[in-house]
C-alpha positions as a printed NumPy array, in Angstrom:
array([[ 120.901,  -44.657,  -76.988],
       [ 119.024,  -47.891,  -76.339],
       [ 119.245,  -50.829,  -78.714],
       [ 115.809,  -50.232,  -79.859],
       [ 116.699,  -46.565,  -80.652],
       [ 119.913,  -47.822,  -82.771],
       [ 117.811,  -50.293,  -84.49 ],
       [ 115.187,  -47.794,  -85.41 ],
       [ 118.005,  -45.576,  -86.591],
       [ 119.128,  -48.403,  -88.948],
       [ 116.009,  -48.766,  -90.423],
       [ 115.712,  -44.912,  -91.017],
       [ 118.856,  -45.137,  -92.781],
       [ 117.681,  -47.813,  -94.856],
       [ 114.894,  -46.045,  -95.838],
       [ 116.818,  -42.857,  -96.563],
       [ 118.964,  -44.963,  -98.882],
       [ 116.047,  -46.611, -100.672],
       [ 114.744,  -42.857, -101.224],
       [ 117.876,  -41.677, -102.757],
       [ 118.098,  -44.648, -105.098],
       [ 114.604,  -43.859, -106.362],
       [ 115.576,  -40.154, -106.78 ],
       [ 118.526,  -41.131, -108.953],
       [ 116.47 ,  -43.579, -110.994],
       [ 116.159,  -47.42 , -110.83 ],
       [ 117.332,  -50.009, -113.123],
       [ 114.826,  -51.828, -115.358],
       [ 115.039,  -54.793, -113.133],
       [ 116.416,  -54.584, -109.539],
       [ 119.393,  -57.126, -109.054],
       [ 118.252,  -60.077, -106.851],
       [ 114.667,  -59.069, -106.357],
       [ 112.362,  -61.522, -107.877],
       [ 108.638,  -61.552, -107.658],
       [ 107.062,  -63.316, -104.532],
       [ 107.978,  -63.601, -100.809],
       [ 111.458,  -64.41 ,  -99.436],
       [ 112.837,  -64.681,  -95.919],
       [ 115.897,  -62.541,  -95.496],
       [ 118.279,  -61.855,  -92.571],
       [ 120.443,  -59.052,  -91.396],
       [ 122.812,  -58.868,  -88.259],
       [ 122.613,  -55.981,  -86.103],
       [ 124.571,  -55.606,  -82.788],
       [ 125.622,  -59.163,  -83.11 ],
       [ 121.957,  -60.628,  -83.503],
       [ 120.887,  -61.884,  -86.576],
       [ 117.438,  -60.767,  -87.633],
       [ 115.042,  -61.974,  -90.202],
       [ 112.428,  -60.218,  -92.456],
       [ 109.981,  -61.286,  -95.009],
       [ 110.112,  -59.347,  -98.189],
       [ 107.519,  -59.287, -100.562],
       [ 107.787,  -58.043, -104.202],
       [ 104.705,  -58.021, -106.159],
       [ 104.516,  -59.507, -109.722],
       [ 103.003,  -56.408, -110.899],
       [ 106.154,  -54.095, -110.33 ],
       [ 107.242,  -51.869, -112.938],
       [ 110.96 ,  -51.018, -112.099],
       [ 110.947,  -48.231, -114.347],
       [ 108.581,  -46.18 , -112.063],
       [ 109.149,  -45.249, -108.358],
       [ 108.098,  -48.003, -106.334],
       [ 106.754,  -47.611, -102.664],
       [ 108.605,  -49.298,  -99.814],
       [ 106.484,  -50.291,  -96.717],
       [ 107.684,  -51.373,  -93.396],
       [ 105.295,  -53.408,  -91.077],
       [ 106.868,  -53.959,  -87.466],
       [ 105.621,  -56.34 ,  -85.107],
       [ 105.259,  -56.115,  -81.447],
       [ 108.205,  -56.996,  -78.999],
       [ 107.557,  -60.598,  -78.774],
       [ 106.084,  -60.989,  -82.176],
       [ 107.944,  -62.257,  -85.347],
       [ 107.727,  -61.772,  -89.177],
       [ 105.263,  -64.568,  -89.665],
       [ 102.896,  -63.57 ,  -87.173],
       [ 102.646,  -60.036,  -88.216],
       [ 102.147,  -60.874,  -91.929],
       [  99.344,  -63.24 ,  -91.211]])
């Protein structure tokens, strides 16, 4: 399995975990998620990766919330992908 495949598998796991949370119900306010944009990081295979999280002001945490991933190309970054 290549590094890209491993990273993709990790992202898929995150999506499935999120869907499981939606199925069991979400709290009235998701802890640690305030409206707006924030840059966060995760470590995969010893490399630190960053991503931009955008939470709309209009989110109603009492209803299912869609999760959207936007991936940049191999030489890009989160800032250029969100422009």
